[in-house]
Every structure is written in C-alpha cells, then in structure tokens.
Steps between C-alpha positions, in 0.01 A plus 500: 500500500319743265807574288591154368298198390802283581506630857126444531518143382802439721310631800194291420709188446682554828169547680359178355825317571501629858148371549595162356809482722298583810238240410765240430675581826176455693431163337858383543510614864185313598580187301867485589433558868240226508714253310819573693323482833353164405841372390671620818231360726506165321872445528738731684799296380418542129831655399707230670288227342528649152873549548543130576296401193716720280819364654401135455402553137823693435699204639307263276566719194872509575526121538297398192529581133120521461183532707402142428412330829444821696132409556579292807694782664223750416227281649708413809568869571136588440377231740753601766459878479135532399568714192407459138824476299514521121785525251468612135753556224552838330208434261257428784492120453445334839797289615356397837198612704408367842134597439463300179303182509472276192658767279275793601503757774388853599638801318846619596548834677538796262857580613780252579655519845857451372713359221715194572815516287809299600705680234466841661788695648419474870582198715143491622395357163796269451523167681243609758763706671261692724411204714842337457692807609253567783555151639872513443533839663360355821746210500790658315480870560832617360491300175139593425572871533795461267289319238210745512716811471704349218193391308365855518803633311437548125662238282553233767354156445273430801484125438470340842776239551243231571312558175503219247677244722469139391458212748869413459601858573284501814668183621844648432414807712383279787828307481709819501304635799563183704868512402530861619324420828741214576795729424379766744439239768849365450623852579298497823223726378131437539345463152163385367326474164177702459276537199322788330221480248638508148363528150240240412436423867831317550691547827849648460767419762666780702793441738461678836822546708535611864627856535521564874243477778228727627475631855276211597758250374320400178699465180486774241483341157570665163505389137838392379586670170728341242803692390627629838885485498525339848215253441624169356182306572240677289504355146433755218257267324245513783347825372594450133223571245338218307606401151176648366568828681849515346357431156243779536762732646743441210225569246393812689855638518556432129181679398560791736859562390408484131222754553717731713786493251261580216361791706849624589454449875792435734460205736688263726438135591517384863458165673207434732475162677630317193296710258607799296337839501521800265545835674542854364846650515358797686259347753363840601360554151297223338383597150168397350688301232688302766182416687319400180786277380534312830124464554442373145796263526364345821148467360623334180737265684228385743223460241571133412516398869215686670126525445374784279346813645148456642235728650387418853136558601393480864159511665153410376419833326643844410559707811380826347208389280246781537272362228346221698199480732426820685799675346351466151184691599705771669727532197208525257326769707817707527575464127147617410538802728833598342357456149197714582714783637735480201205506257346809663831686500582412139146590375524843661850562366426343161202728431714808557771358274268384222310830468778692316583192294137485379525867403821430307335208322204714394725778368707247306186356341384849399837564340469171312168625364661817367453743791856630526386764749429233765672574833480363855475704822810456714542557874771392739864408447506120508583256217144500365502880490827497311344250260211745447743785427689278255173405327397865465843589360474213253153613393626856457790374288268286286264792447786731408653252259161433345460872440851515353424201279188664363686826447782313328260323263344835416843658442619212285184520292547874459867464408418236239198681364685818395766343270250246369253778415775692320606193301139413411420861401799534269433159342130582441589841356759341272250236388244772420763693305488798735863459610757354263697196633839663458823472696395766752181308584688172533749665734216633713337158514833339599536752786156410630588130466823551694302674773270198523798264499669699778183493712457125454868437588464711817189310599679169445799607712268616776305172493823298522618713793169457685517123448861482622609368160714794391816320402840661546828390342751648741867539418774736624453823297634852517211727603688805372518345154126416510417860598703635205321258265160632620616859447617420146173324413280791620716790382316539164165532681654751742645709216161501327342630823782758545618334824863442597561132599834408664655223709682563830707192586821448698673192372387134492213391725474119491184323623314176415201624295291420194636765264189507277266555798722771650508683167120463485457649851738791432340551156155539658634764741690686227194499268285649779766759582529612134120509469452733798810719452450821297727608214846616603471275807740222594479137612794328676545122544740429786666198665635531855650246741336483845583286803320183394434548129451757223256785447381546140344848478304684229472872580326779305414866545148463366163585642531283813229307684268618775539336840153343497587301188833353621354201697305382191756552223581128469134388481407373156319749274548776756598838353585811693391715203192354331521768230840370392412131479297505186740706293837355590437140397581351846318185612497587870679173583864600467562594865310196630715275278818680611406441865454124434832479313687668787344268759573195282870591530468523879498879483252783536395828331436838665415849375558855623341800331409866544225654294659725236858393582527151350512141625757230585420127472748267674534125446713326763663175384696273743866455415501120538 
C-alpha cells in the first residue's frame, strides 16, 4: 500500500465499493423481503395467474395482425384474475391498460414482466401453444408429445395445425371427423368425436377409437392418427394445416433456404403434418448461422399475420421499488452514511497524496522565476516519488545546460573577439600609415577572415543539428573512395606539419551516405590528428567492414588524451589542452559537429587513447 499510488487508490476504491455493496445489500434485503412476503401472502397462485395472462395474450397475438381490439380481453382477464394488466409497444406507448380510466392511469411498473412476441422461435409464443398443447396433451397424449418435441427442434415450423382456420375449413374438419367415425362404426369399432381447444378459441374435432378394454370392462380410447397403413377410415385432411399456415410456411421455407444457401449451410427439408420444415444435415451440430437463418425466416414470414412485439406489465407497482415510503428514508440514511465514510477516507488519503504534489508545484514555480537550483525532497518508492526524482533530474539537466549555454556564449565571444581584434588592429595600423597595406597584410587579413568564416559555419551546422534540421542527401557511395579524397585534401597541411598522412582501405565499401557530410566528419578528425601529432609522426585513415556496417577510423601517434577528458571530448568548446586551443586556430566545435553527423547517418563515434601513445577515433556507419 505504501509503494504505489495506484495500489492505494485501488484499495480505497474497493473499500468504498465494499461499503456501498453492503449498504445496498441491506436495503435490498429488507425491501425485497417485505415486498415478496406481501406478494406471496396476497396471492399464493401468482405464478399460475400470470402464466395464464401471458398465454391468453400470446394466443391473441398469434390470431391477429395487430393489437387493435385487445382492450376487451385485457379488461376481462383483469376483472377475472384481479391483476392490473398493461401492454405497451417497444417505444413505451400504451396499447391497453386495465387500470386506465378516461385515458389516464397510475404509472406503470419500472420493469416489464415479460415480452409477448408471436414471431419468436418457441411454440409458447406462437398460436398460444402453451395452453393449446397443455389441453391437447390431456386429451391426445401421443400427438401432443410429438408436436412439442418437433417444435423444439431448430428450423422446424411450429405452426399449430388449427392456426388460421377459416369458418369453411372448420366445417370441413367437422365433416371429415363425422365421416371417419361412421367408417369405424361400420367396421364394428366404438368411435366418437371429441374436441380440443384450438387457436382463436375454436374447437377442433378429434376422432377417438376404442383400443381394447380395461380390467373393469370400460373401453380404452385413443386418438386415431391419419396415415396408418392399415387404417382406411382416417382421412388425411382432418389434421391438415390451414391455407394461411401453408402460406406462412412456404414463405418461411423460402426465406430460410435462401439465407442458408448464402451462408453455405447444408440443410434438408422434411414434411410435418402437411407443413415443411428445414433441418440441418447433421442434427447433432446446429451452427449459429443455421439458427439465425431459420429464426429470422420465421419472424419475417409471420410479421404480416401476427401482432407486433409488446411489453407486458403486471401488478399495480414495481415489486422492488425501494425509493418509496419507508424505504426512501432508509435509503437516504444509508447513502449519507456511505458518503460520509467515503469522504473521511478520501480526505485522509488525499492530504498524504497532495503534500508532495504541492512541493513539486512550488519547486516548479521557483524554477520559472529563475532559481535553477530548486529541488524537492523525495522519500518512498511510489509513483509520486518517481515523479520527484524525475523532476530533480530535469532540474539538474536544465541547470547543467544553462551553465553550458553561458560557457558557450563566452567561448563564442572569445573566439570571435581574437580574429576581429587582429583585423581591426591591422586595418587601424594601415590607416595610420604604421603598417603598409601590402600583399602580406592582405593575406594575413584573409586568414583571419577565413577563421571567422569557419567558426560561423561550424556554429550554423551545430544549430541545424540541435534543431533536427541537418539535411542529408544520401546515396550509395564508396567509403574507401571518400577516405582517400579526405587524405588527398589534407596531405598538404600534413606535409607542412611534417606528419605522414596515409589511407588504409581494403577494396570498395558501399553504404548510403551523404558524401559531403562524411568528408566533413573525417576532415574534422584528420585536422585534429595533424594538429596534435608532432613532426615525424603519422596519421592513418582506415575503412574496415564489420558485422553490421563499416568502421571509419582516424589513428595517430600523437600526444594522446588523458582518461579524465575522454567523456567530454564531444562537448562543444571543450578542449583537452587549453594551451593548444588558442594557437592552433580550432573553433572547439569540430568533434561536436562530427558526433552529430555520425548520429544523423544512424551511426555513432567513439574514441580510445593513451596519454603519450596517440589516439584512435572511430565512426561506425550502418551498411544499409
């Protein structure tokens, strides 16, 4: 907890959340128990009553293309069962409400009890099949089980055979049932016509035939099924689906097969009581695409014939409304307690967190006012402590760079002052007639001017490198050839100093580089090497292939560099030998510029040296 601000806040948040959960659980327990106990005491048959309401409304939805006229059914059920019943569409617009009088009524419960949708997959929401199959199972056990199990299979159309029957079709079924009964009687069998409740409240005829006798001598009756090979009396049309059911079934099969073929799903089509059904080839594995295609096909095919989806609300108020009456006071008191605890915890933790942030803010303001020595005390190892360490490192870097900047300005002023003083002195002496303006004086003035020009060019290159604007024009070039060009350009200066300058190359060394900048970098190193190598010494420029690029080396056997100076050699205006800097004409920027040029090519520069034995500068350049 003391090592990470994140862990601290996580712990505090979990503690507050735990308190809120406990408080919520207490409120919910009391309120839910009271409400549920009241509901159970008021009506022990609540679930059965609500199930009947849902079933009746599902039957109505299956038999009508809209909810128009459902008010009578809603009010009749409400009067009979003693429940408030309300239906709304998906947008919340009230379709019917048994509690509404003259267009107004109490607020609906906050959560609907169910959704009535005749287009859904299950048979419970199509044609009121729950109550229909329940009644039919009692009278016609075998056939009902067959229908329910088949309707549960994905892809089958569960349209109940009695759905959508016209008056003429009802009369035709009655006629066929009487005809079958007379046929059985002619064969000496006992047969009667019974009825089961069908879709829309119509009675559907069922032929019952004697199938033996019980021990007490009573007849055992069973439903006669059409299609038995030894049964000539049962007409197939008795259980045939309605014309509307066939129309819906054809549309459903067409939509389903088109979708399955587009999805690349294998299927087969079977017959089911005069209707067709789409089944997967492999019934053990039903893919999500198959289920989606068949469900969507059924919903789309039924849409023009059944009522749209509606939300069903039951009861006079929300069952779990804790923000009413006594529950509201209890909720408010608990919420205030949780807020008070959370506030105390967060104030305590916040003060400990804010203290180092205030210290950081004060140090930052002091730095803004020019106090670059501003630092913050740091303790611990958490994120705020790491921020304090980072701030102190930043302040140290700013102070160091500010010192370097001031030193650089001083060095630049000194470097410019010397040649300018020489030029001004010679010009004043010439004007006074002390020194004649001859060719020797002009040559001297030109040398001083070149020194100024060289210093200004170095400063410009360094400024471009610092700003990231040092432009390179890379092209495949032979580094060995560039090294030989540098040696040729500096050989006159080396001969004047009595130093041997040679190139050590081993064939072509191709790399994408800016040839002018590479020559500039090598030239700076060679100039330094000649400057600090005594007469009869030697300087060697080499090119060697390494694993991932090329090493460009400049080696000499001069005076060498002490170890304490090596880490600072590439700082601008830094000189290992201050006594040499003023007499050799160097600007003190050459090595800093060389370092920037190497890094601009994606490379690096290193140096090895021993005092009195010479030095080797190495520029590594990537091969590609």
